[in-house]
Each structure stands twice: as structure tokens, then as C-alpha cells.
C-alpha positions in Angstrom: 0.0 0.0 0.0 2.9 2.3 0.7 4.0 2.1 -2.9 0.4 2.1 -4.4 -1.2 5.1 -2.6 1.1 7.8 -3.9 0.5 6.6 -7.5 -3.3 7.1 -7.4 -4.2 10.2 -9.5 -5.5 12.4 -6.6 -2.6 11.6 -4.3 0.0 11.8 -7.0 -1.4 15.3 -7.7 -0.9 16.3 -4.1 2.6 15.0 -4.1 2.5 13.1 -0.8 5.7 11.4 0.5 5.7 8.5 3.0 8.3 9.3 5.7 7.4 6.2 7.8 5.2 3.2 7.1 5.3 0.7 9.9 2.6 -1.5 11.4 0.0 0.8 12.9 2.3 3.9 12.6 2.5 6.1 9.5 3.9 9.5 8.7 3.1 11.3 5.5 4.7 14.6 4.4 3.1 17.0 2.0 5.6 19.3 0.5 4.5 23.0 0.5 3.1 24.2 -2.8 1.4 27.6 -3.3 -1.4 26.0 -5.5 -2.6 24.0 -2.4 -3.0 27.1 -0.3 -5.8 29.7 0.4 -3.6 32.7 -0.2 -0.1 31.5 -1.2 0.8 31.1 2.5 -1.4 28.6 4.4 -2.5 25.1 3.2 -6.2 25.0 2.5 -8.2 23.1 5.1 -9.5 20.6 2.5 -6.0 19.8 1.5 -5.1 19.1 5.2 -8.2 17.0 5.6 -7.3 14.9 2.5 -3.8 14.2 3.7 -5.0 13.3 7.2 -7.6 11.0 5.7 -4.9 9.3 3.6 -2.6 9.0 6.6 -5.3 7.3 8.6 -6.2 5.0 5.8 -2.5 4.1 5.4 -2.2 3.3 9.1 -5.3 1.0 8.8 -3.8 -0.8 5.8 -0.3 -1.0 7.4 -1.0 -4.0 9.6 -4.0 -5.4 7.7 -4.4 -9.1 6.8 -5.1 -8.9 3.0 -6.9 -12.3 3.2 -9.6 -10.5 5.2 -10.5 -8.0 2.5 -9.3 -5.6 -0.2 -12.1 -3.0 -0.4 -12.1 0.0 1.8 -13.4 3.4 2.6 -13.5 6.0 5.3 -16.7 5.6 7.3 -16.3 8.8 9.5 -13.6 11.4 10.3 -13.7 14.3 12.6 -11.1 17.1 12.4 -10.3 19.9 14.8 -8.1 22.6 13.3 -5.9 24.1 15.9 -3.4 26.1 13.9 -2.0 26.7 10.4 0.9 25.4 8.4 2.5 28.7 7.2 4.6 28.3 4.1 6.1 25.0 5.1 5.7 21.2 4.6 2.8 19.5 6.4 3.5 16.3 8.4 0.6 13.9 9.2 1.3 11.2 11.8 -1.4 8.5 12.0 -1.6 5.5 14.4 -4.1 2.7 14.7 -6.0 3.0 18.0 -8.1 -0.1 17.7 -8.9 -2.8 15.2 -12.2 -4.7 15.0 -13.5 -7.2 12.5 -14.1 -4.7 9.7 -13.5 -1.4 11.3 -10.2 0.2 12.2 -10.0 3.4 14.4 -7.2 5.8 13.8 -5.9 9.0 15.4 -4.1 11.5 13.2 -2.1 14.6 14.1 -1.0 17.2 11.5 1.9 19.4 12.3 3.9 22.1 10.6 7.7 21.7 10.0 8.5 22.9 13.5 6.2 20.3 15.2 3.4 22.7 16.0 0.0 21.0 15.9 -2.2 22.2 13.0 -5.0 19.7 13.3 -6.1 16.5 15.1 -8.5 13.9 13.7 -10.1 10.6 14.6 -11.1 8.3 11.8 -13.2 5.2 11.4 -12.0 3.1 8.4 -13.6 0.0 7.0 -11.9 -2.8 5.1 -13.9 -5.7 3.8 
């Protein structure tokens, strides 16, 4: 999944980079680009949400038994924006909080390049 996700058209367009992909622990970096901002300075909230959703999904897949399913989708995700990533890369750290039969629960934190928290999210991801 680490190699597949960045090649999907949407994620390739964003330009995400996997910094870490370990069982239940993933870090994705989004390099700063002005075309992904509100005003040339701050990442658009929708861009942040997309990368956080991707990081959570990657954490869910990272320790998944592929014999148990290959179809997946985000069931729910709640984001609290707490800051802004000003003219810098965005880092999204996701970890798996709990796994059930079909549902995986993840927690995702987005930070700026200095480690300041930009947003926090909880996600429910389903693989069948």
C-alpha cells in the first residue's frame, strides 16, 4: 500500500511522500506548494483533511491481513483545526488506536515543519 497510494491520480497530484510506514504507525509529508493554499501562504483546510484521511487509511492498511479484504473506505472522520501550516511542509502522523472485524479506528495529528499542531483527527476506516 505504501507504494500504491502515492500513485493514485489524486494523491499523485498532491505529491505526498511517505516518511514512515510501519505496522499501525504512518507519517506522510506533504511538500509545500502555493497551489494548495488559500492565499499562497497557508494550506487549504480541505488539503489538510485529504492528507489526514490518507494517513489514517495508510495506518489502517499498514497492519491489515489482506486475506480478510481488499475493499475499503472512510466511514467517518472528525477534524479539529488548531493552527496553520505557514509556508512549510505538512506532516501527518497516524496511528491505529483499535482494530475490530471490519473497522479500524485511527488517530491522526497534522503538524507544521516545527512540530506545532495544525489539526487533530479521529477516523473510522472500513476494510472488507
